[in-house]
MILUM-285657 format. One record per atom (N, C-alpha, C): x, y, z. Coordinates in steps of 0.02 Angstrom, whole numbers, padded with zeros to 5 digits, always signed. Example, Ala and Ser with C-alpha at 12.3 -4.5 7.8 and 13.67 -1.06 7.14 Angstrom:
% residues 2
+00660-00284+00390/+00615-00225+00390/+00660-00165+00390/+00642-00112+00354/+00684-00053+00357/+00645+00002+00394/
//
This chain:
% residues 356
+00010+01157-00349/+00040+01111-00361/+00017+01059-00329/-00053+01079-00335/-00109+01035-00322/-00176+01046-00347/-00176+00996-00373/-00259+01016-00414/-00322+01021-00392/-00356+01031-00356/-00428+01055-00349/-00508+01059-00364/-00466+01050-00438/-00509+01051-00489/-00578+00960-00519/-00508+00893-00485/-00555+00846-00493/-00536+00833-00579/-00535+00838-00606/-00504+00839-00671/-00453+00810-00684/-00414+00749-00700/-00354+00730-00695/-00334+00780-00787/-00254+00787-00761/-00203+00846-00790/-00211+00817-00842/-00210+00766-00872/-00219+00753-00953/-00297+00776-00985/-00336+00810-00943/-00414+00827-00943/-00420+00881-00967/-00460+00921-01009/-00482+00980-00998/-00561+00971-00998/-00607+01048-00952/-00663+01044-00930/-00718+01026-01001/-00665+01041-01049/-00715+01032-01097/-00707+00953-01109/-00661+00939-01116/-00658+00850-01131/-00665+00811-01095/-00688+00833-01026/-00681+00764-00978/-00738+00736-00954/-00765+00659-00939/-00803+00620-00940/-00848+00642-00926/-00856+00726-00855/-00930+00721-00841/-00944+00816-00925/-00896+00824-00945/-00940+00871-00999/-00965+00826-01055/-00916+00766-01072/-00961+00722-01118/-01026+00714-01081/-01011+00682-01023/-01114+00660-01013/-01146+00693-01039/-01137+00773-01003/-01182+00834-00989/-01204+00837-01073/-01149+00827-01115/-01163+00847-01192/-01219+00760-01219/-01193+00736-01177/-01251+00690-01215/-01341+00678-01180/-01321+00718-01120/-01416+00745-01087/-01437+00783-01120/-01384+00840-01168/-01414+00872-01194/-01470+00847-01260/-01414+00784-01284/-01419+00791-01363/-01511+00725-01350/-01475+00682-01289/-01541+00616-01307/-01608+00646-01242/-01611+00702-01210/-01671+00735-01174/-01712+00760-01182/-01772+00750-01238/-01811+00775-01240/-01816+00857-01182/-01839+00905-01235/-01829+00984-01170/-01875+00963-01119/-01951+00975-01100/-01985+00956-01061/-01965+00889-01001/-01919+00849-01013/-01916+00791-00986/-01870+00852-00886/-01923+00811-00839/-01919+00827-00766/-01834+00837-00768/-01820+00883-00714/-01749+00891-00678/-01724+00831-00652/-01777+00844-00627/-01784+00768-00554/-01781+00708-00596/-01826+00681-00653/-01815+00617-00687/-01721+00625-00720/-01724+00681-00758/-01649+00713-00784/-01581+00647-00723/-01584+00694-00657/-01526+00676-00613/-01553+00614-00582/-01571+00576-00579/-01619+00525-00574/-01564+00464-00613/-01587+00475-00681/-01566+00462-00742/-01478+00435-00734/-01446+00512-00729/-01381+00500-00700/-01375+00473-00645/-01391+00473-00598/-01379+00446-00524/-01367+00384-00562/-01424+00334-00585/-01450+00285-00594/-01351+00259-00643/-01340+00307-00697/-01276+00270-00711/-01225+00280-00680/-01226+00348-00674/-01170+00312-00628/-01158+00255-00575/-01218+00246-00523/-01208+00200-00428/-01211+00120-00503/-01233+00113-00571/-01220+00067-00635/-01142+00042-00637/-01091+00113-00630/-01026+00100-00659/-00989+00073-00597/-01020+00122-00552/-00984+00113-00468/-01003+00035-00429/-01064+00015-00433/-01054-00059-00433/-00995-00106-00472/-01007-00078-00533/-00963-00118-00580/-00892-00126-00562/-00865-00076-00512/-00801-00070-00491/-00776-00089-00410/-00821-00131-00387/-00816-00139-00354/-00791-00250-00345/-00755-00251-00291/-00716-00337-00298/-00746-00351-00382/-00672-00328-00408/-00688-00324-00485/-00606-00381-00479/-00593-00401-00411/-00527-00473-00431/-00484-00457-00443/-00470-00398-00475/-00413-00342-00504/-00352-00359-00455/-00284-00375-00475/-00244-00361-00426/-00173-00316-00491/-00160-00280-00438/-00121-00206-00456/-00053-00199-00428/-00001-00231-00505/+00071-00211-00455/+00116-00141-00473/+00151-00125-00411/+00163-00059-00460/+00233-00088-00489/+00270-00057-00532/+00349-00053-00538/+00372+00003-00558/+00423+00001-00529/+00464+00048-00505/+00495+00081-00601/+00527+00034-00618/+00550+00068-00671/+00510+00048-00749/+00460+00056-00723/+00431+00054-00792/+00359+00105-00789/+00371+00150-00723/+00318+00226-00720/+00251+00192-00720/+00229+00113-00691/+00164+00102-00735/+00145+00036-00680/+00070+00026-00672/+00044+00008-00614/+00004-00070-00670/+00045-00083-00678/+00004-00183-00713/-00051-00207-00687/-00106-00236-00723/-00172-00245-00664/-00169-00292-00739/-00185-00358-00660/-00206-00410-00666/-00260-00477-00671/-00316-00491-00733/-00340-00507-00694/-00354-00576-00628/-00390-00552-00584/-00378-00597-00528/-00400-00690-00520/-00419-00710-00584/-00422-00786-00614/-00379-00804-00669/-00362-00766-00701/-00318-00805-00763/-00250-00764-00743/-00269-00724-00712/-00201-00688-00686/-00127-00625-00753/-00183-00652-00809/-00175-00610-00876/-00180-00527-00877/-00162-00481-00908/-00135-00408-00904/-00197-00400-00919/-00212-00363-00885/-00306-00343-00903/-00275-00242-00932/-00233-00222-00899/-00196-00166-00921/-00157-00146-00889/-00100-00094-00938/-00042-00055-00871/-00065+00013-00878/-00067+00048-00827/-00077+00111-00835/-00045+00153-00800/-00007+00203-00858/+00035+00243-00844/+00040+00299-00776/+00112+00314-00733/+00097+00325-00673/+00135+00384-00662/+00149+00449-00612/+00220+00454-00612/+00248+00422-00611/+00329+00448-00623/+00392+00419-00604/+00368+00367-00520/+00428+00306-00555/+00451+00258-00467/+00376+00246-00438/+00338+00230-00467/+00259+00187-00425/+00306+00126-00377/+00268+00155-00288/+00302+00107-00262/+00253+00100-00205/+00252+00135-00138/+00184+00091-00108/+00128+00107-00153/+00064+00074-00109/+00001+00076-00148/-00059+00021-00091/-00125+00085-00113/-00160+00065-00056/-00221+00085-00093/-00284+00018-00063/-00349+00021-00072/-00387+00081-00040/-00433+00126-00069/-00454+00190-00020/-00518+00139+00008/-00536+00195+00081/-00580+00173+00114/-00656+00114+00071/-00662+00155+00021/-00741+00122-00038/-00723+00074-00067/-00653+00062-00067/-00604+00012-00134/-00628+00027-00191/-00635+00102-00225/-00673+00095-00278/-00589+00151-00312/-00538+00155-00266/-00463+00193-00316/-00429+00163-00271/-00360+00162-00288/-00299+00128-00278/-00241+00207-00287/-00228+00209-00213/-00167+00283-00208/-00106+00246-00212/-00065+00244-00244/-00012+00244-00283/+00065+00316-00248/+00106+00286-00226/+00149+00316-00222/+00215+00338-00283/+00199+00380-00325/+00261+00381-00389/+00312+00445-00350/+00367+00422-00310/+00404+00429-00270/+00432+00493-00315/+00465+00496-00371/+00530+00541-00429/+00459+00578-00450/+00431+00579-00425/+00375+00621-00449/+00342+00692-00390/+00341+00646-00345/+00326+00673-00292/+00254+00700-00268/+00238+00620-00288/+00154+00643-00280/+00139+00595-00274/+00055+00574-00256/+00008+00517-00247/-00031+00519-00309/-00014+00450-00347/-00068+00462-00403/-00133+00390-00375/-00205+00420-00410/-00238+00419-00377/-00279+00381-00445/-00290+00317-00465/-00325+00270-00502/-00387+00231-00481/-00416+00244-00494/-00503+00247-00533/-00498+00180-00548/-00527+00145-00534/-00532+00083-00534/-00608+00040-00573/-00649+00089-00593/-00707+00073-00654/-00659+00092-00694/-00642+00146-00724/-00591+00168-00778/-00550+00153-00807/-00492+00102-00748/-00437+00080-00751/-00348+00150-00751/-00364+00203-00730/-00349+00260-00771/-00343+00322-00691/-00278+00361-00692/-00248+00393-00658/-00309+00454-00641/-00337+00469-00600/-00395+00533-00620/-00367+00595-00577/-00318+00585-00528/-00307+00650-00494/-00227+00623-00476/-00199+00690-00445/-00144+00667-00419/-00158+00734-00348/-00086+00699-00299/-00110+00716-00239/-00018+00752-00227/+00014+00830-00231/+00085+00818-00186/+00096+00795-00125/+00144+00752-00105/+00157+00757-00043/+00235+00746-00033/+00264+00810-00056/+00327+00810-00050/+00384+00775-00079/+00454+00804-00043/+00494+00765-00063/+00500+00687-00072/+00522+00636-00122/+00560+00574-00118/+00497+00546-00068/+00460+00534-00076/+00385+00493-00033/+00399+00418-00052/+00388+00380-00003/+00422+00310-00009/+00332+00240+00029/+00322+00255+00069/+00271+00220+00107/+00218+00301+00131/+00152+00286+00140/+00097+00291+00177/+00057+00240+00205/-00009+00300+00223/-00039+00265+00256/-00108+00283+00283/-00164+00263+00277/-00238+00310+00295/-00232+00304+00358/-00269+00377+00370/-00301+00397+00443/-00360+00358+00446/-00390+00345+00517/-00446+00281+00516/-00505+00285+00508/-00530+00361+00473/-00601+00375+00446/-00581+00376+00345/-00484+00381+00344/-00482+00369+00250/-00466+00447+00252/-00478+00490+00273/-00489+00561+00250/-00409+00590+00266/-00350+00568+00298/-00290+00593+00302/-00247+00545+00257/-00182+00550+00255/-00138+00520+00202/-00066+00524+00251/-00031+00502+00272/+00008+00509+00294/+00082+00450+00287/+00121+00495+00264/+00173+00500+00192/+00261+00504+00217/+00291+00455+00222/+00347+00457+00224/+00400+00507+00160/+00411+00544+00219/+00459+00589+00152/+00520+00559+00153/+00554+00521+00135/+00641+00499+00157/+00683+00545+00156/+00684+00585+00106/+00740+00653+00073/+00754+00695+00150/+00672+00704+00146/+00687+00765+00222/+00688+00738+00276/+00690+00701+00283/+00665+00662+00372/+00577+00689+00400/+00562+00669+00355/+00489+00716+00358/+00419+00674+00368/+00360+00671+00400/+00308+00670+00376/+00257+00682+00343/+00226+00693+00316/+00171+00740+00277/+00102+00709+00326/+00082+00726+00346/-00015+00741+00344/-00033+00782+00283/-00076+00729+00267/-00110+00742+00193/-00202+00777+00191/-00222+00834+00202/-00294+00812+00191/-00316+00796+00111/-00365+00721+00099/-00369+00703+00059/-00397+00711+00007/-00460+00740+00054/-00533+00819+00014/-00496+00867+00003/-00468+00887+00025/-00448+00950+00019/-00369+00950-00022/-00354+00897-00046/-00294+00906-00064/-00217+00948-00031/-00232+00929+00010/-00152+00983+00040/-00138+00952+00095/-00066+00997+00120/-00053+00976+00155/-00067+01017+00227/-00080+00966+00304/-00079+01001+00355/-00026+00999+00378/+00013+00980+00382/+00064+00960+00435/+00144+00921+00399/+00183+00931+00436/+00244+00882+00410/+00289+00889+00463/+00303+00804+00518/+00333+00810+00558/+00394+00743+00550/+00423+00818+00575/+00519+00800+00589/+00525+00705+00609/+00549+00697+00580/+00553+00596+00614/+00615+00586+00589/+00663+00530+00610/+00742+00508+00581/+00760+00509+00544/+00815+00505+00493/+00833+00489+00431/+00820+00443+00406/+00808+00464+00376/+00772+00420+00303/+00701+00358+00311/+00654+00415+00336/+00605+00352+00358/+00566+00303+00278/+00552+00271+00318/+00497+00215+00272/+00423+00183+00286/+00440+00165+00300/+00372+00126+00357/+00312+00182+00387/+00288+00172+00371/+00225+00208+00417/+00147+00165+00433/+00122+00149+00494/+00069+00121+00518/+00014+00178+00528/-00040+00167+00536/-00087+00187+00578/-00120+00146+00642/-00132+00143+00672/-00146+00102+00730/-00227+00088+00740/-00246+00030+00765/-00302-00001+00747/-00347+00066+00770/-00339+00081+00834/-00390+00145+00862/-00404+00233+00806/-00333+00199+00771/-00309+00286+00734/-00292+00328+00777/-00263+00310+00829/-00253+00374+00874/-00156+00396+00858/-00112+00323+00860/-00024+00322+00850/-00012+00290+00756/+00037+00358+00763/+00049+00355+00704/+00135+00306+00696/+00141+00269+00693/+00230+00253+00686/+00248+00250+00613/+00316+00265+00634/+00329+00287+00573/+00411+00243+00580/+00453+00209+00535/+00503+00173+00547/+00569+00237+00523/+00636+00239+00560/+00680+00275+00552/+00745+00241+00534/+00753+00197+00443/+00804+00163+00437/+00886+00150+00459/+00896+00231+00452/+00962+00273+00483/+00974+00252+00566/+00923+00297+00616/+00937+00300+00672/+00906+00249+00706/+00887+00170+00642/+00861+00107+00704/+00827+00116+00729/+00757+00164+00739/+00708+00184+00772/+00625+00168+00746/+00577+00169+00780/+00516+00177+00777/+00493+00250+00779/+00457+00291+00766/+00430+00311+00810/+00342+00324+00805/+00365+00332+00865/+00266+00360+00899/+00254+00426+00886/+00165+00438+00852/+00166+00471+00854/+00083+00500+00880/+00089+00538+00907/-00004+00552+00908/-00030+00588+00839/-00074+00517+00840/-00104+00592+00775/-00158+00633+00793/-00181+00646+00833/-00221+00705+00880/-00179+00783+00877/-00122+00776+00883/-00079+00843+00927/-00006+00830+00874/+00003+00769+00819/+00051+00764+00787/+00127+00745+00829/+00121+00757+00893/+00202+00765+00938/+00210+00693+00938/+00281+00663+00951/+00312+00622+00957/+00289+00598+01015/+00272+00526+01051/+00281+00491+01107/+00328+00461+01137/+00349+00437+01083/+00425+00363+01105/+00448+00374+01056/+00532+00359+01039/+00559+00356+01007/+00600+00264+01034/+00585+00243+00986/+00591+00153+01007/+00656+00125+00962/+00692+00112+00991/+00746+00084+00955/+00747+00008+00941/+00761-00025+00893/+00726-00074+00860/+00790-00141+00844/+00797-00180+00783/+00842-00192+00743/+00878-00139+00694/+00897-00182+00665/+00966-00113+00609/+00920-00106+00550/+00914-00072+00543/+00903-00032+00464/+00799-00061+00464/+00759-00032+00516/+00697-00059+00515/+00641-00038+00458/+00618-00077+00412/+00576-00049+00347/+00494-00060+00360/+00455-00105+00374/+00387-00098+00353/+00337-00135+00443/+00274-00113+00441/+00263-00130+00501/+00196-00205+00481/+00173-00214+00540/+00115-00255+00532/+00065-00246+00615/+00051-00252+00626/-00017-00254+00704/-00071-00301+00720/-00063-00331+00760/-00118-00357+00775/-00173-00339+00783/-00235-00415+00782/-00304-00402+00776/-00331-00340+00836/-00290-00356+00867/-00312-00341+00932/-00308-00259+00971/-00239-00253+00902/-00192-00163+00918/-00149-00158+00977/-00139-00243+00984/-00076-00243+01058/-00010-00230+01067/+00011-00253+00969/+00093-00282+00983/+00087-00244+00887/+00138-00222+00903/+00167-00211+00816/+00224-00238+00805/+00222-00254+00758/+00273-00308+00719/+00340-00253+00679/+00396-00248+00676/+00441-00207+00626/+00501-00268+00588/+00478-00278+00540/+00543-00297+00504/+00588-00240+00493/+00638-00286+00522/+00724-00256+00520/+00758-00296+00464/+00772-00257+00421/+00837-00289+00339/+00871-00292+00365/+00917-00289+00408/+00988-00283+00423/+00993-00302+00468/+00978-00334+00516/+00963-00364+00561/+00910-00423+00555/+00891-00453+00514/+00872-00533+00486/+00842-00526+00534/+00762-00486+00551/+00726-00510+00638/+00691-00444+00599/+00615-00479+00660/+00596-00454+00680/+00558-00421+00745/+00571-00338+00776/+00560-00311+00813/+00461-00328+00846/+00464-00362+00892/+00414-00345+00927/+00377-00300+00973/+00324-00253+00940/+00345-00229+01026/+00266-00207+01052/+00257-00183+01111/+00204-00179+01157/+00168-00111+01142/+00087-00115+01110/+00081-00049+01091/+00058-00004+01131/+00048-00018+01201/+00051+00013+01256/+00082+00064+01305/+00129+00006+01292/+00196+00024+01344/+00265+00066+01272/+00246+00045+01201/+00307+00065+01165/+00379+00028+01190/+00367-00046+01241/+00419-00071+01241/+00446-00132+01189/+00491-00157+01178/+00511-00199+01147/+00504-00278+01200/+00436-00325+01145/+00412-00368+01184/+00473-00412+01197/+00492-00439+01084/+00541-00492+01098/+00569-00494+01030/+00608-00532+00985/+00650-00498+00949/+00650-00561+00901/+00622-00572+00825/+00602-00671+00816/+00672-00650+00737/+00711-00679+00778/+00741-00704+00691/+00725-00757+00641/+00781-00763+00593/+00765-00778+00513/+00824-00808+00500/+00830-00868+00475/+00873-00894+00461/+00879-00984+00398/+00846-00938+00355/+00843-01002+00300/+00913-01044+00276/+00907-01105+00273/+00955-01141+00247/+00995-01125+00191/+01056-01136+00184/+01074-01119+00149/+01116-01034+00093/+01072-00983+00154/+01115-00922+00143/+01137-00893+00227/+01162-00856+00194/+01202-00805+00271/+01154-00766+00293/+01168-00748+00335/+01141-00695+00388/+01141-00640+00339/+01188-00600+00298/+01202-00535+00268/+01148-00565+00211/+01145-00614+00226/+01078-00589+00142/+01006-00611+00192/+00991-00625+00231/+00889-00620+00244/+00885-00545+00277/+00866-00530+00224/+00799-00447+00231/+00758-00467+00219/+00731-00478+00285/+00685-00448+00299/+00647-00349+00300/+00596-00371+00255/+00552-00306+00221/+00441-00310+00230/+00445-00351+00171/+00390-00349+00198/+00353-00402+00246/+00274-00360+00264/+00258-00425+00303/+00179-00401+00311/+00167-00469+00301/+00074-00467+00298/+00066-00490+00387/-00011-00491+00407/-00032-00538+00478/-00089-00570+00431/-00120-00624+00461/-00183-00638+00456/-00261-00626+00489/-00285-00610+00494/-00371-00564+00541/-00353-00596+00600/-00344-00640+00629/-00352-00693+00649/-00278-00682+00715/-00253-00650+00668/-00179-00625+00715/-00129-00693+00728/-00126-00746+00700/-00118-00804+00710/-00058-00820+00679/-00043-00790+00613/+00020-00803+00568/+00026-00746+00547/+00124-00707+00532/+00119-00684+00486/+00181-00707+00436/+00164-00672+00373/+00219-00674+00328/+00266-00645+00315/+00335-00625+00310/+00373-00577+00313/+00409-00599+00269/+00424-00558+00208/+00453-00590+00156/+00554-00559+00176/+00596-00611+00151/+00651-00594+00190/+00715-00595+00145/+00670-00544+00058/+00733-00512+00022/+00775-00553+00012/+00843-00529-00022/+00880-00573-00028/+00884-00631-00036/+00863-00673+00018/+00854-00744+00028/+00801-00760+00007/+00780-00734-00046/+00739-00766-00085/+00685-00824-00052/+00661-00804-00013/+00600-00816+00025/+00570-00783+00090/+00524-00835+00097/+00434-00808+00156/+00455-00835+00204/+00468-00809+00249/+00447-00858+00339/+00368-00862+00353/+00357-00901+00369/+00282-00909+00382/+00278-00917+00457/+00249-00847+00512/+00292-00831+00574/+00230-00866+00623/+00230-00908+00688/+00173-00915+00734/+00156-00865+00765/+00125-00814+00784/+00144-00743+00828/+00150-00762+00874/+00086-00834+00899/+00087-00803+00970/+00158-00855+01000/+00198-00913+00982/+00248-00941+00996/+00309-00889+00973/+00295-00844+00928/+00357-00849+00885/+00415-00871+00850/+00372-00929+00841/+00426-00969+00817/+00396-00984+00712/+00444-00997+00700/+00433-00971+00632/+00446-01061+00598/+00364-01068+00576/+00316-01129+00567/+00375-01156+00494/+00376-01125+00455/+00384-01134+00365/+00451-01076+00340/+00488-01079+00282/+00507-01048+00261/+00486-01077+00162/+00459-01026+00136/+00433-01044+00056/+00495-00990+00012/+00487-01049-00041/+00560-01010-00092/+00515-00978-00158/+00515-00928-00131/+00496-00900-00191/+00544-00876-00268/+00547-00808-00266/+00548-00769-00320/+00638-00729-00298/+00681-00701-00330/+00731-00667-00311/+00704-00593-00318/+00730-00573-00216/+00733-00530-00168/+00664-00516-00188/+00624-00560-00119/+00551-00551-00122/+00555-00480-00059/+00492-00449-00096/+00483-00395-00050/+00419-00376-00013/+00385-00380-00061/+00312-00320-00040/+00275-00403-00048/+00183-00396+00035/+00166-00482+00020/+00096-00411+00065/+00076-00482+00035/-00003-00469+00017/-00053-00518+00030/-00136-00519+00047/-00145-00562+00068/-00230-00531+00034/-00251-00616-00002/-00303-00603-00036/-00363-00631+00017/-00426-00566+00005/-00473-00585+00032/-00484-00641+00100/-00525-00708+00064/-00494-00751+00098/-00436-00812+00120/-00419-00740+00100/-00310-00793+00142/-00321-00852+00135/-00342-00856+00053/-00317-00912+00025/-00273-00914-00006/-00213-00847-00014/-00191-00840-00057/-00134-00771-00034/-00043-00784-00028/-00025-00730-00029/+00009-00718-00084/+00009-00640-00111/+00044-00611-00161/+00128-00592-00148/+00171-00621-00172/+00217-00605-00137/+00258-00575-00233/+00307-00499-00189/+00296-00450-00255/+00405-00480-00248/+00430-00504-00323/+00510-00526-00319/+00530-00466-00340/+00570-00392-00334/+00586-00358-00364/+00635-00370-00408/+00688-00461-00417/+00755-00439-00429/+00721-00494-00516/+00685-00497-00493/+00654-00589-00544/+00581-00533-00595/+00566-00486-00590/+00506-00442-00620/+00452-00522-00620/+00406-00515-00571/+00380-00551-00573/+00338-00561-00501/+00308-00589-00483/+00256-00604-00411/+00231-00690-00418/+00257-00695-00364/+00236-00766-00359/+00187-00767-00286/+00125-00816-00307/+00084-00849-00289/+00058-00927-00228/+00029-00894-00152/+00073-00970-00136/-00009-00954-00105/+00012-01040-00100/-00056-01059-00078/-00045-01054-00001/-00089-01035+00071/-00082-01029+00131/-00085-01105+00137/-00136-01129+00136/-00149-01214+00170/-00100-01237+00156/-00062-01245+00089/+00006-01294+00091/+00073-01275+00093/+00045-01183+00112/+00121-01158+00130/+00181-01171+00025/+00133-01173-00019/+00184-01206-00070/+00153-01152-00149/+00226-01128-00192/+00192-01094-00228/+00151-01117-00296/+00088-01085-00307/+00072-01096-00345/+00084-01091-00432/+00105-01017-00454/+00148-01002-00509/+00153-00931-00476/+00223-00925-00556/+00237-00871-00543/+00222-00829-00585/+00201-00788-00587/+00175-00715-00662/+00215-00651-00674/+00226-00644-00711/+00284-00592-00750/+00228-00538-00733/+00280-00483-00710/+00241-00427-00709/+00296-00361-00759/+00292-00311-00721/+00343-00261-00738/+00429-00265-00693/+00455-00200-00733/+00528-00219-00717/+00519-00203-00628/+00552-00215-00572/+00569-00206-00536/+00488-00178-00478/+00447-00238-00455/+00398-00229-00456/+00411-00221-00385/+00342-00180-00335/+00390-00139-00269/+00301-00178-00236/+00256-00177-00242/+00182-00169-00208/+00141-00184-00249/+00105-00246-00202/+00041-00278-00232/-00024-00252-00205/-00095-00257-00244/-00150-00233-00198/-00192-00280-00218/-00265-00297-00216/-00324-00346-00194/-00359-00309-00213/-00408-00279-00269/-00477-00298-00274/-00519-00313-00258/-00529-00362-00210/-00560-00434-00202/-00611-00424-00140/
//
């Protein structure tokens, strides 16, 4: 079920990169070369490769209907490579050391791991039926994966490639968030209109909080004091107090020219200073720019069709919005709230991450 060899499924021990390197060393190194020097040379090559893989500027976009991740150059936004994945790739995140991209392949029931230096899938982790979203634990050693059809969250040991636990939650779980201190896990249930608050030490549910209609995804404030939840069929965001698990406030959206049924918030990204939240409004084809302190919408930005995912680059000068039905991404200047350009990507794009 789960490969523990570290060798990608499409490779064998004989043709793996490591095997190739060993053959090259045997051929090129004189027999009397000290083993320590040989190891140092190998380490030097590996370290150099790792260094090149950091902060590449690459923009990765998963495409549900292409079974692939599109890699764009961060300056020209030209396609660098299209990486084949399992079926229906969706949520993605960078590893803690930013050397890999983890991507959910929902219909293949796994997480594929892309090595950024090699731009290819190097291993896969079995995570159960119909996985959709996930979050890393605080130290990056665990994955928490929502399994929509099973109404569960799977707890995965990343290093051991195995399932540690399965937590029963409400029907159709999607959004997953680990709080800032790592002690709390938050999971949305789309059918129950709930957020489940789970203790990560015991995997026990601490609270079930009723929020808006069809809750989807999360963001939390930098101090960990608030958790924001998008409500797709409620045209709103629910603000939770992370200490008491009580609803503090509801932020509603009403861009001009759209019926309330068309306002379907899903994606959310919050700035590091906690002052601004960007909420994608789905079929309303806009992003709402929200003042976190006052809960007021400062602006609505017109983007592509069915604005879905949202992510900020490292200096937060640009917001990347994934448009699921126009098969593109919108690049928004966060200083002016203007779209700089739209970039075609794969069919039905889902999530974007930036290695910057």
